[in-house]
N, C-alpha and C positions, 0 to 999 in steps of 0.2 A: 338244419340251419344253413343259411347262405354263407358263402365265404366272406370274410371281412377284409376291408382295406386297411392300410397302415394307419390312416387317420382314425378309423373306427376303433382299431386296436388301442390307440393312444387314449381315446375317450373312455373305453372300457377299463383300461388300466387306471385311469384317473379316478373313475367311480370306485373301483375296488380299493384304491389307496385311501380315498376319503372315507369310505365305510370303515376301514380298519382304524383310521385316525379318530373318527367320531365315536366309534364303539357303541356301548349301550346307551349313550345319550340320544341316539337316533334310531328310528325304525322306519324302514321303507315298506309301504304297502303296495301290492300289485294286483290289480283286478284281472280276472280271467281273460278279458278281451284285449289286454295289452299285447303288443308285438313282443316276440321273444327277446329282442335286443334290449328291451326295458325290463320285461318280466323276469329275466335271469338274475336281476339284482335285488328282487324283492325278498325281504325277511319273512313276510307273511303274504300268502296269496288267498284269494277267495272272492266271494261276491261282495257287494257294497256294504251291506249291513254287518256281515260277519267280520269284515275287516275293521269297521268302526268299533264294534264290540271288543275285538281283540286288542285294538289300540288302547281302549279304555282300561284294559287289564294290565297293560305294559307300563307300570308305574315308573320304571327306571328310565324310560324313553322320554326325554323332554321334547324332542323334535319328531313329529310324525310327518313323513313325506308321503303324500298320497298320489300314487300313479293311477289315476282314474279320471273321472269327470267331476265338475264342480259340485253337484248336489251330494256326491259321495264325501267329499272333503268337508262340506257343511255338516253332514251327519256325524262325521268323526269329531269335529269341533264341539258339537252339542254333547256328545257322549263322553268325551275325555275330560280330564280335570282342568282347572284353571291354570295349573302349573305346566300343562302341555301346550305346545304350539303346533298347529297344523299348517303345512305348506303344500303347494302344488308346483310341479315343474312348469306348468303353463296355466295361468288363471283363465285363459280364454277357452280352455277345453270344457265345453258345455254339453248339454243333452237336449236335443231338439224336442223330445217328448216332454221333458220337464218344463221346457219353455212354453209348451202349448197350454199349460194351466197358469195363466197370468192371474195373480191375486185379485186385481181389480175386477177382471171378468168373472172370476169365480164368485166373488162377493155379490156382483150384480145378479148372477144366476141364482144364487142362494136366496136373495131377496125376492126375485120373481117367483121362485118355487113356493116360498112361504106365503106369498101374497095370494096364491090360488089354491092352497090346501092347508087344512088345519092339522094334517097328519104330522107325526113326529118324524123328522128327517135326521138320519145319522150320517155324517160325512166320513168317508174312508178315502185315504190317499195312498197310492202306491209309493213305495220308498223312493222311486225315481221321480222326485218332485223337489221343489225348492224348500228351503227352511221356512219361508213365509207361508207357503201352502200347508206345511206340516203344522205351523203355529195356528193357522186358521182352523184346521181340523181339531187340534188339541183344545182350543178355546171353546169349541162347540160340542165337546163330549165324544168326538170320534177317535179313530185309530189309524195308524199307519198299517200297511200290509206289505208283504214281499211276494215274489213270484212263487215261493214255496208254501206260503200259508194264506194265500188269497181266499181260498174256500173257507177256512176256519174263521178268518176275520169277517168275511161277508156274512157268514152264518151268525156270528156274534152280533153284528150290527142289525141284522133282520130280527133277531130275538129282542134286541134292545129297543128298537123303534119300529115305525110303520113302513118307512121307506129308507133306502140308502142312496146317497149321492156319491158316486164312485169316480175318482179321477186320478191321474190324467189319462190312463191307458184303457181305451174302450175294450181292447181284445182280452186283456187279463181279466177285466170285469165280466165280460161276456162268457169267457170260458169257465170262470169260477161260478157264475150263476147257472150255467148249464150243468156243471157238476153237482149243484144243489137241486137240480131238476125243476128249476123255475120255468114256467111256460113263456113262450115268445112274447105274449102280450104283457107279461109282467116285467119285461126288460125293454126300456126305450133309450134312444140315443139323443143326447143334448148337443145340438149343433151350435158351436160357438158363434156368437154374433147374430143369431136369429132370435126373434121374440119367442119366449117359452122354449127356446132350443129347437124350434121348428115343430113342436108338438102342440096338440090341442089340450085344453084343460081336461077333457075326458081321458085322453091317453095318459096324462100325468096322474090322474086320479086312480087309474087302474094299475099303474106301474108300481112295482116294489123296488126295482133297481133302476136308477137313472145314470146312464154312462156318459161321461165327458168324451167328446170325439177326438181324443189324442191317440198317438200311435208311435211305435218305434219303426223308423224307416228301414232298419236292417231286417227286422223280423217280418215286415210287410213283404219281403222278397219271396217268402215261402208260400206255396199254394198246394191245394189238394191235387192238382194235376201233377205236380212234381212228386208227391208221395206215390201216386199211382204209377208214374213212370219208373220210379226206382224199384217198385215191386216187380214190374214187368222185366226190367233189366237184370235184377239180381234176385232170383228165387230164394226164399227163406230169410230175406233181410228183415231186421227189426228197425223200426223207425221211431225216433224220439225227437220231439220238437218243443221249443220254448213256448210257454203260454202267452207271450206277447204276440204270437202269430194269429192269423185269422182263424176263426172257429171252424170253418170248413176244412182247413188244413189239419188242425188239431184233431178233429173227429176222424180223419182218415188215418192218422198215425197210430202206432201201437201204444205209445206212451207220450206224456208230456211232463216237463219238469223244469225247474230253475237250473241255473248253471251248475250249482252243487248237486242237484238231482240227476242231471245228465252225466256228470262225472261219476257219481256213485253207481248209476246203472251200468255204465261201461266197465267200471272196475270190478263189479260183482259178476259180470257175465263170464261164462266159461271160455277157455281158449277155443279159437275157431269161430267165435261169434261174429256175425256180420251186421254192421250198423250203418244207417244213414242218419245224420244229425242235422237238425234245423236250428242253428244258432250262429253267432258270429264266428267267422272262419278261423281266427287265431286260436280259439279254444279247440275247435274241431281238429285242426292240424296238430296241435299239441297232444291231444289224445291219441292221434294216429302215431306220433313219434313214441309216446310212452307205452303203447300197447301193440307191439309188433306181432303179437300172437293172435291179433284180431284184425278183421278187415273193417276199416272205418272210412266212410264216404261223406263228403258234403252233400246235403240234401239237394241244394241247387246246383246246376251245372257250372255256374260262375261263383267266385268267392264273394261272400257277403261280409263286408268289412265295415266297422264303425270308424268313420273318418275323424270323429271327435276324440276317440281314444288314441288315434294316430298322432294327435297334436302333442302327445307326451313322447319326447324323444330322448335318447341318451345325452345329447348335447345340453338339453334343457335341464335334465336331471343333474348333470355334473355342475351346471351353473349354480343351482340351488345349494349343492353340497360344498362347492368352493366357497360360497358366501358364508355358509354355516361354519366352516373351518376357520374363517376370519372373524367370526363373531357377529356376522351380519344376517339379519332376517329379511329374506325376499319372498314375495309371493305368498304371504300369509293369508289364510282363510279364517276370518273371524266373524261369527254370527252375533249380532247385537244381543245383549243379555235378555231383553224383554221378549225377543223372538225365540231365542233358544229355550227359555223357560216354558213357553207354550208348546213349542215343538216337542220338547222332552215329554210333555204330558201324553201326546199322541204315540210316541215311541214306547213309553212305559206301559200304556194300555195294551199295545200289541204284545209285549213281553209277558203280560199277565193272562192273555187269552189262551 
C-alpha cells in the first residue's frame, strides 16, 4: 500500500471510530474492485451478488453501506428486508455496461423480435443491470445470471424456450454460448438503435441466442495478443481472464472465471505458481500482495482500472458514517416496490437453477 498523508490518516481514524460506534447496526460491503483505502474497511468482501445475499442474512445490521456501483446497491435493497436500509458513499457511482441496456430500448427490441418470430423467447440479464431491467426479465419468465453461472442459466433458458435474448453484456453471453458448443450462426448480435438490431429476419430465425451489444470497458482492454505476449515473456505462466472479455482473448487463456473464480484459482494453486490475470487491476494487485509465494502479473501492460469504482472514496464513506452516527440517512438506495417484486422473481429463478 502507498504511504498515507496526515489528512488521510485522520479520515481512516474517523471511519474506524464510526465503525466502532455504530457496531452491529451497520455493515460495510466492499466489492473486489474497490481501491485498498476503501476495501480495508469492509466487513464483508466479494462480488456484487454474493455481497447482496450476505447482507440479506445479516439481520442485525439495519444499515448496509455498499462500496460498489449503483446496480449492486439496488440488488442489495431488493434482497434485504424492509427493516434494512441500503446506502452508498456516492450515488453517482454507476456502471456504463448496465446503462447500455436502457429499459425503453430493450422493450422496443423485445417487441420487434416478437413481431418477426413466433418462437418462444426467454430473456436473461446479467446481474450487471438495473433493477428495471431485472424486473423486465422477471415479468417475462426469465432469469438473472452472474459471471460464474452464465453457462448454467443460458442452458436453462435454451431448454425452457426456443431462443434467448441475453443482455447487457455481449461477451459474457458469447463466451457462455461457446461453452455450450453453439454454432456461430446460432448466435447473433443485436445492435442497439438499428432496425431488427442490424439483422435480417432470416438471421433472427436461425439464431438461438441474441446478444445485446453491451460491454465492460475495463475488460475490453484485454486481447488475444496480450495473452500470447505473456506466454512468450514468461514460460510456464497460467493465464486466467474474466468472461466479460472478448471471446478471442478467452479462447487463448488457460481459464476464465468470475472474480470469485479467479481468487479461488490463485488460492488453490501451489507455491511457485505463475499467473497473468485479466481483470480489474485493484483485485490483481491485492492478490499479488496476499500471495507472495506466487508470481502474479497484470495481463495488460498498463493498469486496467474501473473509474466508477474509484468514485467511492474514504472521504465519501466517512460522510455517510458521520451522518448515520447523528441519526441522519444520506445517499439511500431504494428500489420502488413494484420494480423490486418483479426483479426478485428473476433473481429467485437464478437461485433455483
